[in-house]
Structure formats: C-alpha cells, structure tokens
C-alpha positions in Angstrom: 78.3 93.1 23.0 78.0 94.7 26.4 80.2 97.8 27.1 82.3 98.2 30.3 84.0 101.4 31.4 86.9 100.9 33.8 88.0 104.0 35.7 91.6 103.7 36.9 94.1 101.7 34.9 96.7 100.8 37.5 97.6 97.4 39.0 94.0 96.3 39.3 92.1 98.4 36.7 94.3 97.5 33.7 94.4 93.7 34.3 90.6 93.8 35.0 89.9 95.8 31.8 92.1 93.5 29.8 90.6 90.3 31.0 87.1 91.7 30.3 88.1 92.7 26.8 89.5 89.2 26.3 86.2 87.7 27.6 84.0 89.3 24.9 83.3 92.7 26.4 83.9 96.0 24.7 86.0 97.8 27.2 86.7 101.5 27.6 89.5 102.3 30.1 89.8 105.7 31.8 92.9 107.2 33.5 93.8 110.7 34.5 97.3 110.2 33.1 97.6 111.0 29.4 100.9 109.0 29.3 99.1 105.9 30.7 96.3 106.3 28.1 98.7 106.7 25.2 100.8 103.7 26.3 97.8 101.4 26.5 96.4 102.6 23.2 99.7 101.5 21.6 99.2 98.0 23.0 101.8 98.4 25.7 101.7 98.5 29.5 103.0 100.9 32.1 103.3 98.4 34.9 105.2 95.1 35.2 102.9 92.0 35.5 103.6 88.6 33.9 101.4 87.8 30.9 99.7 91.2 31.0 101.7 92.8 28.1 100.8 90.0 25.7 97.1 90.2 26.6 97.0 94.0 26.3 98.6 93.9 22.9 96.0 91.3 21.7 92.9 93.1 22.9 94.0 96.5 21.7 94.8 95.1 18.3 91.4 93.5 18.2 89.9 96.9 19.2 88.2 95.4 22.3 90.1 97.8 24.6 90.6 101.5 24.2 91.7 104.1 26.7 91.0 107.8 27.2 91.1 110.4 30.0 87.3 110.8 30.2 84.5 108.2 30.6 81.9 107.3 28.1 78.5 105.6 28.0 78.6 101.9 29.0 76.5 99.2 30.5 78.9 98.5 33.4 81.1 100.9 35.2 84.0 99.7 37.4 85.9 102.1 39.7 89.4 100.9 40.4 91.2 104.0 41.6 93.7 104.4 44.4 92.6 105.0 48.0 95.6 106.4 49.8 95.9 108.4 53.1 95.7 112.1 53.9 99.1 113.3 54.9 97.9 115.1 58.0 100.6 114.0 60.5 98.2 112.3 62.8 99.1 109.1 64.7 96.3 107.3 62.9 96.3 107.8 59.1 93.0 108.9 57.7 91.8 107.2 54.5 91.5 109.4 51.4 88.6 108.4 49.1 88.8 111.6 47.0 89.7 109.6 43.9 86.6 107.4 44.4 84.5 110.5 44.8 85.9 112.1 41.7 85.6 108.9 39.7 81.9 108.6 40.8 81.2 112.2 39.7 83.0 111.6 36.4 80.7 108.7 35.4 77.4 110.3 36.7 76.6 112.1 33.4 76.9 108.8 31.5 74.6 106.6 33.7 71.3 105.4 32.6 68.6 102.9 33.8 69.9 99.4 34.2 73.5 100.3 34.5 75.9 98.6 36.9 78.3 100.5 39.1 81.0 98.5 40.9 83.6 99.7 43.4 86.7 97.5 43.3 89.0 99.9 45.2 89.7 98.9 48.7 87.7 101.3 50.8 86.5 102.2 54.3 83.2 100.7 55.4 80.3 102.7 54.0 82.1 103.9 50.8 79.8 102.0 48.5 76.7 103.6 50.1 78.5 106.9 49.7 78.8 106.3 46.0 75.0 105.9 45.8 74.6 109.2 47.8 77.0 111.1 45.5 75.2 109.9 42.4 71.9 111.1 43.8 73.5 114.5 44.6 74.7 114.6 40.9 71.1 114.2 39.8 71.2 110.5 39.0 68.0 108.4 39.7 69.6 105.4 41.4 66.4 103.4 41.7 67.3 101.3 38.7 71.1 101.5 39.0 72.9 98.4 40.5 75.6 99.5 42.8 78.0 97.1 44.6 81.4 96.5 46.0 83.7 93.7 44.8 87.1 93.8 46.5 90.1 92.5 44.6 92.2 89.8 46.4 95.0 89.1 43.9 98.7 88.6 44.4 101.2 90.7 42.4 102.9 88.5 39.9 99.8 86.4 39.5 97.2 89.0 38.9 96.1 87.9 35.5 95.4 84.3 36.6 93.9 85.2 40.0 91.4 87.7 38.7 89.8 84.8 36.9 90.5 82.0 39.3 90.0 83.5 42.8 86.6 83.5 44.6 85.0 86.9 44.7 82.8 88.7 47.2 79.9 90.8 45.9 78.2 93.2 48.2 75.4 95.3 46.8 73.7 98.3 48.4 70.6 96.2 48.2 69.8 92.6 47.3 68.9 93.3 43.7 72.2 95.0 43.1 74.0 92.0 44.7 72.3 89.6 42.4 72.8 91.7 39.3 76.5 92.3 39.9 77.2 88.7 40.9 75.7 87.6 37.5 78.2 89.9 35.8 81.2 88.4 37.6 80.1 84.9 36.9 80.5 85.7 33.2 84.3 85.8 33.5 85.3 84.5 36.9 86.0 80.8 37.4 86.1 81.0 41.2 83.0 81.0 43.4 81.0 84.2 43.6 79.9 84.9 47.2 77.0 87.2 47.8 76.6 89.6 50.8 75.9 93.3 51.4 78.3 96.2 50.7 79.4 96.9 54.2 80.3 93.3 54.8 82.2 93.1 51.5 84.1 96.2 52.4 85.0 95.0 55.9 85.9 91.5 54.6 88.7 92.8 52.5 90.0 94.9 55.3 89.7 92.0 57.8 91.6 89.7 55.5 94.7 91.9 55.3 94.4 92.9 59.0 94.5 89.2 59.9 97.7 88.8 57.9 99.2 91.9 59.4 98.6 90.7 62.9 100.2 87.3 62.2 103.3 89.0 60.6 103.5 91.4 63.6 103.7 88.3 65.9 106.7 87.0 63.9 108.4 90.4 63.8 108.0 90.9 67.5 109.3 87.5 68.2 112.4 88.2 66.1 113.1 91.2 68.3 112.7 89.2 71.4 115.0 86.5 70.1 117.6 89.2 69.3 117.4 90.3 72.9 118.2 86.8 74.2 120.7 85.9 71.5 118.4 83.2 70.1 118.3 82.3 66.4 114.7 83.2 65.4 114.8 81.0 62.4 115.7 77.9 64.5 113.1 78.9 67.1 110.4 79.3 64.4 111.2 75.9 62.9 111.0 74.2 66.3 107.8 76.0 67.4 106.1 75.1 64.1 106.6 71.4 64.8 103.6 71.9 67.1 100.6 70.6 65.1 98.6 73.8 65.7 101.3 76.4 65.4 102.3 78.2 62.2 104.5 81.2 62.9 105.2 83.2 59.8 108.7 84.4 58.6 109.7 87.7 60.2 111.1 90.5 57.9 111.9 94.1 57.9 108.3 95.3 58.3 105.3 95.0 56.0 104.8 96.6 52.6 102.6 96.7 49.6 99.4 98.6 49.0 97.2 96.2 51.0 98.6 94.8 54.2 100.5 97.9 55.2 97.5 100.1 54.4 94.1 98.3 54.9 94.3 97.9 58.7 94.3 101.7 59.1 91.0 101.8 57.3 89.5 99.9 60.2 91.5 101.6 63.0 90.7 105.2 61.7 86.9 104.6 62.1 86.9 102.1 65.0 89.6 103.4 67.3 88.3 102.1 70.6 87.5 98.7 69.2 90.5 97.9 67.0 93.2 97.8 69.6 94.9 94.6 68.4 94.8 95.7 64.8 96.3 99.0 65.7 99.0 97.4 67.8 100.0 95.0 65.0 100.4 98.0 62.6 102.6 99.7 65.2 104.7 96.6 65.8 105.3 96.2 62.0 106.2 99.9 61.6 108.6 99.7 64.6 110.3 96.6 63.1 111.4 98.7 60.2 112.9 101.3 62.6 114.5 98.6 64.6 116.2 97.2 61.5 117.6 100.6 60.6 119.1 100.9 64.1 120.7 97.4 63.8 122.3 98.4 60.5 123.6 101.7 61.9 125.1 99.9 64.9 126.9 97.4 62.7 128.3 100.3 60.7 129.5 102.0 63.9 131.1 98.8 65.1 132.9 98.4 61.7 134.2 102.0 61.9 135.6 101.5 65.4 137.3 98.2 64.5 138.6 99.1 61.1 139.2 102.9 61.4 137.3 103.6 58.1 133.8 103.8 56.8 132.3 100.6 55.4 130.8 100.0 52.0 127.2 98.8 52.6 125.2 96.5 50.3 121.5 96.6 50.7 119.9 93.6 49.1 116.4 94.1 47.9 114.1 97.1 47.6 110.7 95.5 46.6 108.1 95.0 49.3 108.2 91.2 49.0 110.4 88.6 47.3 110.6 88.1 43.5 108.6 91.1 42.4 109.4 94.7 41.3 106.6 96.4 43.2 107.9 99.1 45.5 104.6 100.4 47.0 104.9 101.0 50.7 108.1 98.9 50.7 109.9 98.9 54.1 113.1 97.9 52.3 112.9 100.9 50.1 112.2 103.1 53.1 115.2 101.6 54.9 117.4 102.2 51.9 116.3 105.9 51.6 116.8 106.5 55.3 120.3 105.0 55.4 121.2 106.7 52.1 120.4 110.1 53.8 122.3 109.3 57.0 125.3 107.2 55.9 127.8 107.0 53.0 128.8 104.3 50.6 125.3 102.8 50.2 124.7 100.6 47.2 121.4 98.7 46.5 120.7 95.5 44.6 117.2 94.9 43.2 117.3 92.1 40.6 113.7 92.9 39.6 114.6 96.4 38.5 116.8 96.2 35.3 120.1 98.0 35.3 120.2 98.0 31.5 123.9 98.4 30.4 125.1 100.7 33.2 124.7 101.6 36.8 121.8 104.0 37.3 120.1 105.8 40.1 116.6 104.9 41.3 114.3 107.6 42.5 117.2 110.1 42.0 118.8 109.1 45.3 119.7 105.5 45.5 122.7 103.9 43.7 122.0 100.5 42.2 124.5 98.0 40.9 124.6 94.4 39.9 124.6 91.5 42.5 128.2 90.4 41.9 129.7 93.9 41.8 128.0 95.0 45.0 128.8 92.0 47.1 132.4 91.9 45.9 133.0 95.5 46.9 130.9 95.6 50.1 132.1 95.3 53.7 128.6 94.9 55.1 126.0 92.9 53.3 122.4 93.4 54.5 119.6 91.2 53.2 116.3 93.1 53.3 114.2 91.0 50.9 114.4 87.3 50.3 114.7 87.3 46.5 115.5 83.9 44.9 118.8 85.4 43.5 120.0 86.0 47.0 119.8 82.4 48.1 122.8 80.0 48.3 125.3 82.8 47.7 128.9 82.2 48.6 129.8 85.2 50.7 133.1 85.2 52.6 134.8 87.8 54.8 131.8 90.1 55.0 129.7 91.3 57.9 126.3 89.7 57.2 123.0 91.0 58.5 120.1 88.8 57.3 116.7 90.1 58.2 114.7 87.7 55.9 116.4 84.3 56.4 118.1 83.8 53.0 121.6 82.9 54.3 123.2 80.3 56.5 124.0 82.9 59.1 120.5 84.1 60.1 120.7 87.0 62.5 
C-alpha cells in the first residue's frame, strides 16, 4: 500500500487526504495546528463540508488516515497550504508563498528517490519550479524526484464529489514528472487527466478564476449604471440574455471566496503592464462592495430624516456565496463589519451558521439572530446573499434593499 503525506489539512487538503485514504492509500496528514490534528485523529472535522464528516470518521477508524504536526516518510507528498497576500498596504496585493516554502522545507528530510511532490495550492506562475530549487538548496537530489502542480478546481459544498469527478490538470517541471504524477491522479480521479507543464498549469488555474471575475465585474458595473438611470437591472439582464450569444451573470455585492477574489491578483502582481483588464475587473468588484455600503448608509439617513429615529437594520447573509457557510473573503461579511462599526442597531442573519439555542455574537462584533425575529423587528431589510431561505419571503412595511435579486422588489 503506497503512502501519501498531505501537508495542510484545510478546505482542500483534508478532503483530498480523506478521499485518498478511502481509495486504498495509507495517508498521513500534516497541519501546524495541534487542534486540527487532534480533531481529525478523533474522526471529526474542523470545517463544514457535506459528506466529509462521514468519510473522515470511516477512514480514521480503519486507520487509513492519521494526522500529526510534522511530516513523515511517504511515496507521495501533496502540499495544500494557504497562499494569502502580504499585508503591505500596496495598491496591488503581493502573493505570499511563505507557507509553500515552509511546507517544502519540512518534507525535504523525508524525500527519497522515486518520490512524487505535488503542489495543489493555487500559486503564482513559477512556484512549482521554485519548489524544485528549494529542495536542491535543502540538499535533496531532485534528479529522480517527480515534481508537479495540480490545481484544485472544486466548488465548496461539493468538494468530496468534485475532487473525484472533475477533470484535472497536471503540470510537471519536466515531461517525466508530468507522466508520473498524471498516473497517480488517474488512480482515484474519474475525470479526464490533462497533461501540460507546470507554468501552464499554474496560469490555467489563475486564468479560470480571472475569467469569472471579469464576467462578474461586467454584471456588477452594469448594476451601478442601471441604478444611475433608474433601470431595474434584473429586468435588463433578463431581456439582454434573450440574445442567443449574451449571458450576463447576476450582479451582487462584490466577489468573495478564496479563489475568484484572490487569484487574479496573482497574475496582476507579476504582469502589471499586461494585465490591465484583469486588474480593472478586480477594482470594479471591490468598488461594488463600497458602493453597496454607501447605498445602505444613504437609506439609513433617509429613514432617520423621515421618521426622526434610528432604524433597526437587518443584514441578510454573511457567506461569500449562496447556501454555504464559507466566510473567506466574503464581501457580505466585510459590509456587515463596516456597517456595524459605523451604525447602530445592526442584526445579521446567516442561516448556514447555527444559532444553537440562543442569540450569539460572531467574530466578537456582529449580532446574529434568527430569520423571523430579525425581519419582524427590522425597519430596513438588506439582502446581501441570495440564500434559499431568503426567497419568497412575505415582507411588508419594510424598506427593502435587494442587492442579489431574491425579492420581488429588486433594487
């Protein structure tokens, strides 16, 4: 039985490790968090993802998955650690691959001839080649080590299925590495395995999410233009999409998640002069979030002037997209925090974050309550995320602001 060491047990690393363990591999998971390691070793999970809890419990009980804070010897090493930004205050965020570098150094002492090293973390172009260079610096003879990049392309809420079913791109630092790593993925992936080189694989993932960001930016900019002219953007979108070659996306309050809101900057930061459209799309989507904040504040001011009192404001949705609990890079969460700092009487509703038996605070700042309580008590109801629970609600005598198109009054 081949052994796999997965470094990083987050939204990608843990599902990947679990599926490999369920596919007949002996898997050793590594995470810097002792709490995460202890949770997994108890057969439990620290993230919310459908079906994952059942699968983790099964593979841990069968002793096919074990976690620790340090790596061990294996046949295959998978790096699935975060790749955030440096907080340097620059207008173009700089990708931070420190976790990738540290993960690479951590596995170096355990590498031997014939091993496979895979980078699954979304990374700037050239990072996979940098892994090879770091291993050489650490004294590893990489002549018979197969190093490649295989970007994930899964949807939160469907990760367990999509890791298996989606097509995968394998980009090795050389053709031999590509072939070897592709053979490994074919052992558990049902989708097609597409072979290329490491730089192409890295840019392909960034290009996929930049394409989506550009299309969302068009919809968001169009919504702002419609507001200027007093036009219903939802009606306009429906009419325009009757053209056989037009498909305008739904506008929203910005763009969130760890991929679409982040990956375009990986291109822009290294290709500033040649990535003008990609940069503009990022700026449009960031501006849309600020525009939404101003629209809400204006509605609050209008209410104060008309009613001679401060309104109670319901913010509907905190996740970065409908029907999930993922708050990473969420524009709705950012809006809620900003308004909570600047206004009074803010209550949030997020049906994917359980309230348990009582009202609780989220992130020590935001007040959360149930859907019915919040709407009944609110003067202004603001829809930020189009969760299914928000559709077809009967809301009367409230000021409605719908930025995601879930109500009959779409403004």
